C-alpha positions in Angstrom: -49.2 26.4 60.4 -49.9 26.9 56.7 -46.2 26.7 55.9 -45.9 23.5 57.9 -49.0 22.0 56.2 -47.5 22.9 52.8 -44.1 21.4 53.7 -45.6 18.1 55.0 -48.0 17.9 51.9 -45.0 18.3 49.5 -42.9 15.8 51.5 -45.7 13.3 51.7 -46.4 13.4 48.0 -42.7 13.2 47.2 -42.4 10.0 49.3 -45.5 8.6 47.8 -44.4 9.0 44.2 -40.9 7.9 44.9 -38.9 11.0 44.2 -35.2 10.6 45.0 -34.8 14.0 46.8 -38.0 14.8 48.7 -36.0 17.4 50.7 -36.0 19.7 47.7 -39.8 19.8 47.7 -39.7 20.4 51.5 -37.3 23.3 51.2 -39.1 24.9 48.3 -42.4 24.9 50.1 -40.8 27.1 52.8 -38.9 29.3 50.3 -42.1 30.3 48.5 -44.0 30.9 51.7 -45.6 34.4 51.9 -48.4 35.8 54.0 -50.1 37.2 50.8 -51.7 34.8 48.3 -50.8 36.8 45.2 -47.2 37.1 46.4 -47.0 33.3 46.8 -48.4 32.6 43.3 -46.2 35.2 41.6 -43.1 34.0 43.4 -44.1 30.4 42.5 -44.4 31.3 38.9 -41.0 33.1 38.9 -39.5 30.1 40.7 -40.8 27.6 38.2 -39.5 29.6 35.2 -36.1 30.2 36.9 -35.8 26.5 37.8 -36.7 25.3 34.3 -34.3 27.8 32.6 -31.5 26.9 35.0 -32.0 23.2 34.5 -31.9 23.6 30.7 -28.7 25.5 30.9 -27.2 22.8 33.1 -28.1 20.1 30.5 -26.7 22.3 27.7 -23.4 23.1 29.4 -22.3 19.7 30.9 -22.1 17.3 27.9 -19.8 19.3 25.7 -17.5 20.5 28.6 -17.5 17.4 30.7 -13.9 16.6 29.7 -12.7 20.2 30.4 -13.4 21.0 34.0 -11.7 24.4 33.7 -14.0 25.4 30.9 -17.0 24.0 32.7 -16.2 26.0 35.8 -15.8 29.2 33.8 -19.1 28.4 32.0 -21.2 27.9 35.1 -19.5 30.9 36.8 -20.2 33.0 33.8 -23.9 31.9 33.7 -24.3 32.7 37.4 -22.7 36.1 36.9 -25.0 36.9 33.9 -28.1 36.0 35.9 -27.0 38.1 38.9 -26.2 41.1 36.6 -29.7 41.0 35.1 -31.4 40.5 38.4 -29.7 43.5 39.9 -30.8 45.7 37.0 -34.4 44.5 37.3 -35.0 45.5 41.0 -38.6 44.1 41.1 -39.9 40.8 42.5 -39.2 39.3 39.1 -35.5 39.5 39.7 -35.8 36.4 41.8 -36.5 34.5 38.6 -33.1 35.5 37.2 -31.2 34.7 40.4 -32.9 31.3 40.5 -32.0 30.5 36.9 -28.4 31.1 37.8 -28.0 29.2 41.0 -30.2 26.3 39.9 -27.7 25.5 37.2 -24.9 25.7 39.9 -26.9 23.3 42.2 -27.3 20.8 39.3 -23.9 21.0 37.6 -21.5 20.9 40.6 -22.8 17.7 42.1 -22.9 16.1 38.7 -19.2 16.6 38.0 -18.4 13.1 39.2 -21.3 11.5 37.3 -22.0 13.7 34.2 -23.9 11.0 32.4 -26.8 11.5 34.7 -27.1 15.3 34.2 -30.4 15.1 32.3 -32.0 12.9 34.9 -30.7 15.1 37.7 -32.1 18.2 36.0 -35.5 16.6 35.4 -35.8 15.4 38.9 -34.7 18.8 40.3 -37.5 20.5 38.2 -40.0 17.9 39.4 -39.1 18.2 43.0 -39.1 22.0 43.1 -42.3 22.2 41.1 -44.0 19.9 43.6 -42.9 22.1 46.5 -44.2 25.2 44.6 -47.5 23.6 43.8 -48.1 22.5 47.4 -47.1 25.9 48.8 -49.2 27.7 46.3 -52.2 25.5 47.0 -52.1 26.0 50.8 -51.1 29.7 50.9 -53.3 30.6 47.9 -56.4 28.6 48.6 -56.5 27.9 52.4 -57.3 31.2 54.2 -55.5 33.2 51.6 -54.0 36.6 52.6 -55.2 39.2 50.1 -52.6 41.4 48.3 -55.5 43.7 47.4 -56.6 44.1 51.0 -53.1 44.7 52.1 -52.5 47.1 49.3 -55.6 49.1 50.1 -54.6 49.2 53.7 -51.2 50.6 52.8 -52.7 53.1 50.4 -55.0 54.4 53.2 -52.1 54.9 55.5 -49.9 56.5 52.8 -52.7 58.9 51.9 -53.2 59.9 55.5 -49.5 60.6 55.9 -49.2 62.5 52.6 -52.2 64.6 53.5 -50.9 65.3 56.9 -47.5 66.3 55.6 -49.1 68.6 53.0 -51.3 70.2 55.6 -48.3 70.8 57.9 -46.3 72.2 55.0 -48.8 75.1 54.9 -48.0 76.1 58.5 -46.4 79.5 59.0 -44.2 78.0 61.7 -42.7 74.9 59.9 -41.8 71.8 61.9 -38.1 70.9 61.3 -39.1 67.2 61.4 -41.5 67.6 58.5 -38.9 67.3 55.8 -37.6 64.0 57.1 -41.1 62.6 57.4 -42.0 63.7 53.9 -39.0 61.8 52.5 -40.6 58.5 53.6 -43.2 59.0 50.9 -40.5 58.0 48.4 -40.2 54.6 50.1 -44.0 54.3 50.3 -44.3 54.9 46.5 -41.6 52.3 45.9 -43.5 49.8 48.1 -46.7 50.3 46.1 -44.8 49.6 42.9 -43.4 46.3 44.3 -46.8 45.2 45.6 -48.5 46.0 42.2 -46.2 43.3 40.6 -48.3 40.7 42.5 -51.8 42.0 41.7 -52.3 39.9 38.5 -51.9 36.8 40.7 -54.5 37.8 43.3 -57.0 35.1 44.2 -59.2 36.3 47.0 -61.0 39.2 45.4 -61.2 41.3 42.2 -57.9 43.0 42.3 -57.4 46.7 41.5 -56.2 47.3 38.0 -52.5 47.8 37.8 -53.1 51.0 35.7 -54.9 52.5 38.6 -52.0 51.8 40.9 -49.6 53.2 38.4 -51.7 56.4 38.1 -51.8 56.7 41.9 -48.0 56.3 42.1 -47.7 59.1 39.6 -49.9 61.5 41.5 -48.3 60.6 44.9 -44.9 61.3 43.4 -46.0 64.9 42.6 -47.0 65.5 46.3 -43.4 65.6 47.5 -41.9 68.3 45.2 -45.1 70.4 45.4 -45.4 70.3 49.1 -41.7 71.1 49.6 -42.0 74.0 47.1 -44.9 75.5 49.0 -43.1 75.2 52.3 -40.0 76.8 50.9 -41.9 79.8 49.4 -43.8 80.3 52.7 -40.5 80.4 54.6 -39.1 82.9 52.0 -42.1 85.1 52.3 -42.0 85.1 56.1 -38.4 86.3 55.9 -39.5 89.3 53.9 -42.8 89.9 55.8 -44.5 89.1 52.6 -47.3 86.9 53.9 -50.5 89.0 53.3 -53.7 88.5 55.3 -55.3 87.0 52.2 -52.6 84.4 51.8 -52.7 83.6 55.5 -56.5 83.1 55.3 -56.1 80.9 52.2 -53.5 78.7 53.9 -55.7 78.3 56.9 -58.7 77.4 54.8 -56.6 74.9 52.8 -55.5 73.3 56.0 -59.2 73.0 57.0 -59.9 71.3 53.6 -57.2 68.8 54.4 -58.9 68.2 57.8 -62.2 67.5 56.0 -60.8 65.6 53.0 -62.7 62.5 54.1 -65.9 64.2 53.2 -68.1 62.9 50.3 -66.5 63.4 47.0 -68.8 66.1 45.7 -68.2 68.3 48.8 -64.5 67.7 48.6 -64.4 68.7 44.9 -66.5 71.8 45.5 -64.3 73.0 48.3 -61.2 72.3 46.2 -62.5 74.2 43.2 -63.2 77.2 45.4 -59.7 77.1 46.9 -58.1 76.7 43.4 -60.1 79.7 42.2 -59.0 81.8 45.1 -55.4 80.9 44.4 -55.8 82.0 40.7 -57.6 85.2 41.7 -54.9 86.2 44.2 -52.0 85.6 41.8 -50.2 88.9 41.1 -49.5 89.8 37.4 -45.9 89.5 36.3 -44.4 92.6 34.7 -41.4 94.8 34.6 -42.4 96.4 38.0 -42.8 93.0 39.8 -40.5 92.7 42.7 -39.1 89.5 44.3 -41.9 89.4 46.9 -44.6 89.4 44.2 -42.8 86.6 42.4 -42.6 84.6 45.6 -46.4 85.1 46.1 -47.1 84.0 42.5 -45.0 80.9 43.1 -46.6 79.9 46.4 -50.2 80.4 45.1 -49.5 78.5 41.9 -47.8 75.6 43.7 -50.6 75.5 46.3 -53.2 75.3 43.6 -51.3 72.4 42.0 -50.9 70.6 45.4 -54.7 70.8 46.0 -55.4 69.4 42.5 -53.0 66.6 43.0 -54.5 65.6 46.3 -57.9 65.7 44.7 -56.7 63.2 42.0 -55.0 61.0 44.6 -58.3 60.7 46.6 -60.3 59.8 43.4 -57.7 57.2 42.4 -57.8 55.7 45.9 -61.6 55.4 45.7 -61.3 53.9 42.2 -58.9 51.2 43.7 -61.3 50.4 46.5 -64.4 49.9 44.3 -65.1 46.6 42.6 -66.9 48.5 39.8 -64.9 49.1 36.7 -66.8 52.3 35.9 -64.9 55.5 36.8 -65.9 57.1 40.2 -65.0 60.5 38.8 -65.0 62.1 35.4 -61.3 62.8 35.8 -60.3 59.1 36.2 -60.1 58.3 32.4 -57.7 61.2 31.8 -55.6 60.1 34.8 -55.3 56.6 33.5 -54.2 57.7 30.0 -50.6 56.8 29.1 -49.8 55.0 32.4 -46.6 53.0 32.2 -44.3 51.1 34.4 -42.4 53.1 37.0 -38.9 54.1 36.0 -36.4 52.8 38.5 -32.8 53.8 39.1 -30.4 51.3 37.6 -27.0 51.0 39.1 -24.9 49.3 36.4 -21.6 49.4 38.2 -23.2 47.7 41.2 -24.7 45.0 39.0 -21.3 44.4 37.5 -19.7 44.2 40.9 -22.3 41.7 42.1 -21.8 39.6 38.9 -18.0 39.6 39.3 -18.4 38.6 43.0 -20.5 35.6 42.0 -18.1 34.7 39.2 -15.0 34.9 41.4 -16.7 32.9 44.2 -17.4 29.9 41.9 -13.9 30.1 40.2 -11.8 30.5 43.4 -14.0 28.0 45.3 -13.6 25.4 42.6 -9.9 25.8 42.6 -9.7 25.4 46.4 -12.0 22.3 46.1 -9.9 20.7 43.5 -6.6 21.3 45.2 -7.9 20.3 48.6 -9.2 16.9 47.4 -12.2 17.2 49.8 -15.1 15.1 48.4 -17.7 17.4 49.9 -15.9 20.6 48.9 -18.3 20.9 46.0 -21.2 21.4 48.4 -19.3 24.3 50.0 -18.6 25.9 46.7 -22.1 25.4 45.5 -23.6 27.0 48.6 -21.1 29.9 48.6 -22.2 30.7 45.0 -25.8 30.5 45.9 -25.5 32.8 48.9 -23.5 35.4 46.9 -26.2 35.4 44.3 -29.0 35.6 46.8 -27.6 38.5 48.7 -25.9 40.4 45.9 -28.8 42.9 46.0 -28.3 43.7 49.7 -26.5 46.9 50.6 -24.6 45.0 53.3 -24.5 41.3 52.3 -22.5 40.4 55.4 -25.5 40.9 57.7 -27.8 38.3 56.0 -24.8 35.9 55.5 -24.0 36.0 59.2 -27.7 35.3 59.9 -27.5 32.3 57.6 -24.4 31.1 59.5 -26.3 31.3 62.8 -29.3 29.6 61.3 -27.3 26.8 59.8 -25.6 26.1 63.2 -29.0 25.9 64.8 -30.2 23.5 62.1 -27.0 21.4 62.5 -27.7 21.1 66.3 -31.4 20.3 65.7 -30.5 17.9 62.9 -28.1 15.9 65.0 -30.8 15.5 67.7 -33.3 14.3 65.2 -31.0 12.1 63.1 -29.5 10.2 65.9 -32.1 10.4 68.7 -35.6 11.0 67.4 -36.0 9.8 63.9 -34.7 6.2 64.5 -37.7 5.7 66.8 -40.2 7.1 64.4 -42.4 4.7 62.3 -44.7 6.1 59.6 -45.2 9.4 57.9 -47.8 10.6 60.5 -45.4 10.1 63.3 -42.6 11.7 61.3 -44.7 14.8 60.7 -45.7 15.0 64.3 -42.1 14.7 65.4 -41.0 17.5 63.2 -43.9 19.8 64.1 -42.5 21.5 67.2 -39.3 23.1 65.6 -41.0 23.7 62.3 -43.9 25.5 63.8 -41.7 27.7 66.0 -39.3 28.6 63.2 -42.2 29.1 60.8 -43.7 31.7 63.1 -40.4 33.4 63.5 -40.3 33.9 59.7 -42.9 36.6 60.1 -40.6 38.6 62.3 -38.2 41.0 60.6 -35.9 40.6 63.5 -35.6 36.8 63.4 -36.5 35.9 59.8 -32.8 36.0 58.7 -32.1 33.2 61.2 -35.4 31.3 61.0 -35.3 30.7 57.2 -31.8 29.1 57.1 -32.8 27.0 60.1 -35.8 25.7 58.3 -33.8 25.0 55.2 -31.3 23.2 57.3 -34.1 21.1 58.8 -34.8 20.0 55.2 -31.4 18.3 54.8 -31.4 14.8 53.3 -30.3 13.4 56.6 -33.6 14.4 58.1 -36.2 14.4 55.3 -34.8 11.4 53.3 -33.5 9.6 56.4 -30.2 9.1 54.7 -27.1 8.1 56.6 -29.0 8.1 59.8 -26.4 5.9 61.5 -23.3 7.5 60.1 -22.2 10.4 62.3 -19.0 11.0 60.2 -21.1 11.4 57.0 -23.5 13.7 58.8 -20.8 15.8 60.3 -19.0 16.1 57.0 -22.1 17.3 55.3 -22.8 19.9 58.0 -19.2 21.1 57.9 -19.5 21.6 54.1 -22.6 23.8 54.6 -20.9 25.9 57.3 -17.7 26.1 55.2 -19.7 27.3 52.2 -21.3 30.2 54.2 -18.0 31.1 55.8 -16.4 31.2 52.4 -19.2 33.4 51.1 -18.7 35.8 54.0 -15.0 36.0 53.2 -15.6 36.7 49.5 -18.3 39.3 50.3 -15.9 41.1 52.6 -13.1 41.0 50.1 -15.3 42.0 47.1 -17.9 44.3 48.6 -16.2 45.9 51.6 -16.7 49.5 50.4 -19.9 48.7 48.6 -22.2 50.9 50.7 -20.2 54.1 50.4 -19.6 53.6 46.7 -23.3 52.9 46.2 -24.2 56.3 47.8 -21.7 58.1 45.6 -22.9 56.4 42.4 -26.6 57.2 43.3 -25.7 60.9 43.9 -23.7 61.1 40.7 -26.5 59.4 38.7 -29.0 62.1 39.8 -26.5 64.9 39.1 -25.6 63.4 35.7 -29.3 63.2 34.8 -29.8 66.9 35.7 -26.8 67.9 33.6 -28.0 65.8 30.6 -31.6 67.0 30.9 -30.5 70.7 30.9 -29.2 70.4 27.4 -31.8 68.3 25.8 -34.1 69.8 23.1 -36.8 67.1 23.3 -40.0 67.5 25.3 -39.3 67.0 29.1 -40.5 63.8 30.7 -41.2 65.3 34.1 -43.0 62.3 35.6 -40.3 59.9 34.5 -37.7 62.2 36.1 -39.7 62.4 39.4 -40.1 58.6 39.5 -36.4 58.0 39.0 -35.4 60.6 41.7 -38.0 59.3 44.2 -36.6 55.8 43.7 -33.0 57.2 44.3 -34.3 58.9 47.4 -35.8 55.7 48.6 -32.5 54.0 48.1 -30.4 56.7 49.6 -32.3 57.3 52.9 -31.5 53.9 54.5 -28.0 53.8 53.1 -27.2 57.3 54.6 -28.8 56.2 57.9 -26.4 53.2 58.0 -23.5 55.6 57.3 -24.7 57.9 60.1 -25.5 60.8 57.7 -28.7 62.8 57.2 -30.5 62.9 53.8 -31.3 66.6 54.3 -27.6 67.7 54.4 -26.6 69.9 51.5 -24.4 67.2 50.0 -27.2 64.6 50.1 -30.3 66.7 49.5 -31.8 64.7 46.7 -35.2 66.3 47.3 -33.7 69.7 46.4 -32.2 68.1 43.2 -35.6 66.7 42.5 -37.2 70.1 42.6 -34.4 71.5 40.4 -35.0 68.9 37.8 -38.8 69.8 37.8 -37.9 73.5 37.2 -35.5 72.5 34.4 -38.3 70.6 32.8 -40.6 73.6 33.0 -37.9 75.8 31.4 -37.3 73.3 28.6 -41.0 73.1 27.8 -41.1 76.9 27.7 -38.1 76.9 25.3 -39.9 74.5 23.0 -43.1 76.6 23.0 -41.2 79.8 22.0 -39.6 80.8 18.7 -35.8 80.3 18.7 -35.0 84.0 18.7 -36.6 84.4 22.1 -35.0 81.5 23.9 -31.4 82.7 24.3 -31.8 83.6 28.0 -33.3 80.2 28.8 -30.6 78.4 26.9 -27.9 80.3 28.8 -29.5 79.4 32.2 -29.9 75.7 31.2 -26.4 75.4 30.0 -25.0 76.9 33.2 -27.1 74.6 35.3 -25.9 71.6 33.4 -22.3 72.7 33.8 -22.7 73.2 37.5 -24.1 69.7 38.1 -21.6 68.2 35.8 -18.8 69.5 38.1 -20.3 68.2 41.3 -18.4 65.5 43.3 -19.9 63.5 46.2 -17.1 64.5 48.6 -17.8 68.2 48.4 -20.7 70.2 47.0 -19.5 73.7 46.2 -22.0 76.6 46.0 -23.5 77.3 42.6 -21.6 79.8 40.4 -22.7 83.5 40.9 -22.7 83.8 37.1 -25.6 81.3 37.2 -27.4 83.5 39.7 -26.9 86.5 37.4 -28.1 84.5 34.4 -31.3 83.6 36.2 -32.0 87.2 37.2 -31.3 88.4 33.7 -33.8 85.9 32.3 -36.4 87.0 34.9 -35.9 90.6 33.8 -36.2 89.7 30.1 -39.3 87.6 30.4 -41.0 90.0 32.8 -41.2 92.4 29.8 -42.6 89.8 27.4 -45.9 90.7 25.7 -47.6 87.4 26.4 -48.9 87.2 30.0 -48.9 83.4 29.9 -45.2 83.3 28.9 -44.4 85.8 31.7 -46.1 83.7 34.3 -44.6 80.4 33.1 -41.1 81.8 33.0 -41.4 83.4 36.4 -42.6 80.2 38.0 -39.8 78.1 36.6 -37.0 80.6 37.2 -38.2 81.4 40.8 -38.1 77.7 41.6 -34.7 77.3 40.1 -33.3 80.3 42.0 -34.7 79.1 45.3 -33.4 75.6 44.8 -29.9 76.6 43.9 -29.5 79.9 45.8 -31.8 79.6 48.8 -29.9 82.2 50.8 -29.4 84.7 48.0 -30.7 88.3 48.2 -33.5 89.5 46.0 -32.6 90.2 42.4 -32.8 94.0 42.9 -30.6 93.8 46.0 -28.1 91.6 44.1 -27.8 94.1 41.2 -27.5 97.0 43.7 
């Protein structure tokens, strides 16, 4: 109902002030429709900026190239390709702004080829009409019963916290659930969703929004839950295999599970219990020395990682409470330290995929323009224009054919409804009130379907088709041939986009999986040889983003994310261990770092050799290097160095050689 009200308001104002293309205002009001007020306003701002930039580029390109259609085609195709490339690298809601700047220029330039003298007027009118639709949509969705981004975000945070705490609690079980690992991987997608929602927070209207810094800090702490929980579960499993779970550790695990069950208690009680558990972990840690066996090192690892896991969940709870309060004062003394140095989340950037999408948009405009010119079809420009728009819109999709087919179905539905309205209903309508009432039934039904993930891909193109000039502007209401020609151009444009997507992106999904895996392995190889301080949180953020990208792609390919070849979570833990070893190397004098340098070099060489088709086992020489480093640092005079080295090397050994014998058994 809100989307319908916004569309009718935009259309009515466009009629009243005499805009030539009121259907652009109508279509825009549906394009910016969102259930959350902040999302509407942010998308509206991005759309205004993108439209203005695209219109400016159209005005800049056409006059000097009007007598050279070949150069004009290359220029508009190159601009669209550049905008698609930048949008695919951005991967936030802001990317819509870049896509819109690209295809707005296409929508202005191609229809103006036959009348280039009116390019400035066309561009100005286009900006006016779209801005009107944006303003009306923002007014209705942002002011009339606005849906709060803050309320939705806090609800999602509550669900994510409950899931993360349940997963961490279940990680402490002596009999692990095989499904736990797959459920824990969903946390990567949850953290990515929080990042996307936080983009809209500055545009919130319905309440005092949480500070973006708090959301960023919460993302950082949540990102630590996955590697820590997985490490604790791995060490417990390793100890069980060696009958190394003592009664004290078993009691500690049970008490920690009880703390997770009572984590909703008041903050002081929660902190007091957590401090006692962390103190017990520290008191039970065995000393590292020359006589320490593998079981003792595993106990040290599980107790240390458990202590860190408890501390992280304590910070997550405090940050969630800070988000929920309207008071800017910290709810806990730890909040200021947690907010220090927060930054934007580091996302995976797939440059080859961005290049591929840009080339697809470029080729679509160039090939389509050639077919249009040689065919002599007057409405062929509409088909080329729509094909370029659709390739740009769906270039970020793993499988662009699916949404394109949905657009084809939606356009056919709109063509059918449009024919009924243009030739049977609208000729009998008199006045805007009756016009709005006549359009209400299909618009309300299709608008409600926009909220359904199952039908949104068909409902939106149907609504956009209902905004055709034949319906909204009542043009050509008595000319069936003109109407049919226009509908045929729209359908032809979508079919051409489907053909180009199939030709240019047929193997895109499999290649995207391979590139994402290679990017993670390349990062590990490069990180292993760096001498700079390790950026552990930046590494975790990038790998969690890759995990969030890989999980649905692997599901589409019928593969499991936990298989050895695709186990990004294990690679994530390996990168964390590498960061710990690099930090230890920086803290020690150069003459004592030779064993660490050897191990890091061999790890880098192993990951540099990996290929997505087959993942060979790690080199036994690397296993020997890790064991020698363990032996060297177990004899170090500094107890802190012995502990730090043991924790990092044990983690690295378990990640790369989970089935290996104990170091003493290997040497024997």
